[in-house]
N, C-alpha and C positions, 0 to 999 in steps of 0.2 A: 586803965586807959591805954597802956602800952600793949596790952594783949589784945584789946579791941582793934587797934590799928593793924597789928600783925594779922588778925583774922580778915580784916577788910582788905588788906594787901593780898593776902593768900587767895581770898575769893576773887579779887580783881585779876590776878595773874592766872587763876584757874579758868576764868571766863575768856580772858584773852587766848589762852592756850587752846581752849575748847573751840573758839572761833576760828583760830588759825588752822587747827587740825581739821575742822569741818571744811573750811575753804580749800585746804590742800587735798582733802578727799574728793571734793567736787572737781578741782583741776585734774587730779589723777583720773577720776572717772571719764572726764571729757577727753583727756589724752587717750585713755584706753578705747573710748568710742571712736575717736578719730583714727587710732591704730587699726581698729577693727574694720573701719570703712576703708582704710587703705589696703588692708589685707583682702578685702572683698574686691576692690578695684584691681589689686594685683591678680587675684584669681580669674577675674573677668579678662584682664589683659592676657593672661597666660592661656586661658581658653581660646581667646580670639587668635593668639599666636599659633596654637595648635591647629586651629581650623585653617589658618593661612598656610601652614606648613603641609597640611593634608591637601589643600588646594594645589600648592606648588608641586607636590608630589604627583598628584593626578595629572597636572599640566605636563610635567616631565614624562610621564607614562604616555600621555597622548602624543607628545612630540617624538618619542621613541617609536611609537606605533605608526605615526605619520611618516617618520623617516624610513622605516622598514617597508611601508606600503609604497613610498615614493621609489625606493631602490628596486622593489619588485616590479613596479610599473615601468621603470627605466630598462630593466631586464627584458620585460615583455616588449617594449618599444624597440630595442636593439634586435631582439629575435625577429620581430616583424619586419624591421628594415633589412635584415639579412635575407628573409623570405622574399621580400620585394625585389632585392637584387637578384636573387635566384630566378624569380619569375621573369624579370627583365632579361636575364641572360638566356633563359630558355626560349623566350619570344625571339631574341636576336639570332639564336642558333637555328630555330625553325625557319626564320625569314631567310637566313643565309643559305641554308640547304635548299629551300624551296627556289630561291633565285638561281642556284647553280643547276638544279635539275631542270628548271624551266628552260634555261639557256641551252643546255646540252640537247634537251628534248626538241626544242624549236629548230635548232641548227641541224640536228640529225634528220628531222622531217624535211627540212629545206634541201639538204644534200640528196636525200632519197628522191625527193620530187624533181630536182635537177637531172638525176640519172635516168629517171623514168621518162621525162620529157625528152632528153637526149635520145633515148632509145627509140622513142616513137617518132620523133621528128627528124632524126638524122637518116639521110638517104645516101646510098652508094650503089656503084655498079659492081655486082658480084663477080663479073667475068673479068674485070681489069684489077681486082684486088686480091691479093693472096689470101688463102684460106687461114694461114697462121694468124694474120692480123685480125681477121674477123673473129676468130676464136679468142684471141687475146682480149679484144674489145668486149666480147660478150661475157667472158668470165669476169672481167674487171667490173663491168656494170652490175652483174648479178651479185658480186661481192659488196659493192657499194650499197645496193638496195637492201640486201640481207643484213649487213652489219649495221647500217643506219636504223633499219627497222627495229632490230633487236635492241639497240641502244635506246631508241625513242621509247619503245614499250617499257623497258626496264625502268628508265628514269620516270616515266609517267606513273607506274605503279608504286614506285618508292615514294614519289611526291604525294599520292593519295594516302599512302600508309602514314607518312609523318604528319600530314595535316589532320588525319583522323586520331593519331595517337598523342600528337604534341601537346594537346590540352590536358591529357590525363595525368601529366607530371606536375601540374600546378592547380589540381582541383582541391575541394575543401578537405578531403580525407588526408591528402599528402600535407597540406598546411597544419591540420590538427596534430598529425604524427611529429612534424618537424617542431612545432611549438612545444609539445609535450616533452620531447627529448631535450630541448633547450632548457626547460624549466628543471628537468631531472639533473641535467649537467651542472646547472647553477647550484643546485642543492648538495651535489656530491663532489664537485671538483676540488674542494679544499681537503676532503678526507682522502681522495684518490688523486694525487698530483699527475699520475701518468695518463689519466683520462683525457681522451682527445675530444675536441669540440665536435658537436654534431653536424652533419651535413645531410641533405635529402637522401633517402634510401634509393629512390628511383629517379633517374635523370634522363633527359632527352640525349645527352651526350653519350651516356652509357648505351642507350637503345640504338643510336646511330653506329656506335663503335661495334656492337655485338651484331646487330641485325641487318644494317644497311651499308656499312663501310665496304665490305667485300663486294657486294653487288654494284655499288656505286663505282668503285675502281675498275671492275670489269667492264661496266657500260661505258666508262670514259675511255678505256683502252680500245673497245670496239668502235667507239666514235673516232678515235685517232686512226685506227687501222682503215676505217671508212673514209676518211678524209685522204689518207695515203692512197687508197684504191681509187678514189675519184680523181686525184692528180694524175696518177700513173695511167688511168683510163683515157685521159686526154692525149697521151702519146699515140696510141693506135688511131684515135679520132683524127689527129692532126695529119698522120701519114696517109690515111685513107682519104681524108678531105683534100689534101694537097699532093696527091700521088702524081699528079701530072707535072709538079714543080719540085724536084728534090731539094733545091735550095731553100724554098719556102718551108717545106716540110722539115728540113734539118734546123732552120732557125727556130721554128715553132717547137720542136721537141727539145731544142737546147734551152729555151726560155722555161719550158716545163720542168726540165731537169734542175735548172737553177732554183726554181720555185719549190721543188721537192727538197732541195738541200736546205734552203731558208725555212721551210716548214720543219725540217728535222731539228734544226737549231732552236727554234721557238719551242717545239714539243719537248725537247730535252731540258730546256730552261724552265718552262712554266708547267709542262705537263706533269713532271714529277712532283712539282710543288702542290698541284691541284689534287694529286692522289696520295699525298703524304698523310700519315696517321695523325689524328688530332691528339693533343695532349690529354691523357686520361686523369681522372680524379685521384686514382691511387698514386700516380706519379706526383701529382701535386701535393698530396698529403705526405708523401715520403720526403719531398724536397723542403717543404714548409710544415714544420711541427710546432705550432704555437703552444705555449704553456699558459694557463690561466683561463680566463673567461672566453667564450667563443666570439667575443666582440672586439678582439684586438685587430680587426681589419684595418684600423687606422695606422698601424705600425708598418714600416717598410719590410719587404721580404728579408733584408739582411738582419733587421732587428729581431724579426720573428724566429729566424734560424739560430741566433745567438742567444736567445733567452734561455 
């Protein structure tokens, strides 16, 4: 009986141990299944994280590309603004020179007309007037007409030339050349620090200095001599006209002499200024030598020279 009880207890313990073992195995299997599902979820999360990182990388590359395109566009806008400033300066120069030439040409024609009208309308008695005064008057009148005519023709021809050629310096070819050299400077200025910012190759300022400045100064000097001759020609006119009254003739010639002196002062003060040479682009580049991009026009000249 004792042996049967022991066997029964052994069977009972074996059954309990088998049930507990089976239950543990089932729990372990469920844990493993759950761990496997977690691993799958973790792999999915890591895959999604890699995808997000790839998207973030693509976005950064797009931002860098957009930034480079924006910088390039800003360079183009700056270069186009510089070109617009040059076009405006060219237009102002053409207008300035045109107004100068028109003014001198009109006044020269007016003085020449006055001299011719005086020559045709002025009457005198050749028997009562000395031949010296008549010769003096004739020579001065001829000088006025000749000098003023040459000055008028020169100014008119120069005016036609600058109106014809002024637009050639702001055409599409010049703009394309300037924009191309600006882009080349942007690409190379870091590798070559001594590289200077570009400027237009052909300018109206250079054309005026090389082709027109000398003729303009000569025509203005002829105009000034014509004005002087016109004023001096009034002296024999006054003497011939008022020869019957020496006092009147003397007062008339005195006033003309004072007018000649006043004209000389004005001519010395403003005539030299009118015929002075313009500032060349080479002098400007020598005086202001900026370093860096060609768009540092926003800096003052002192800052540019101290860079």
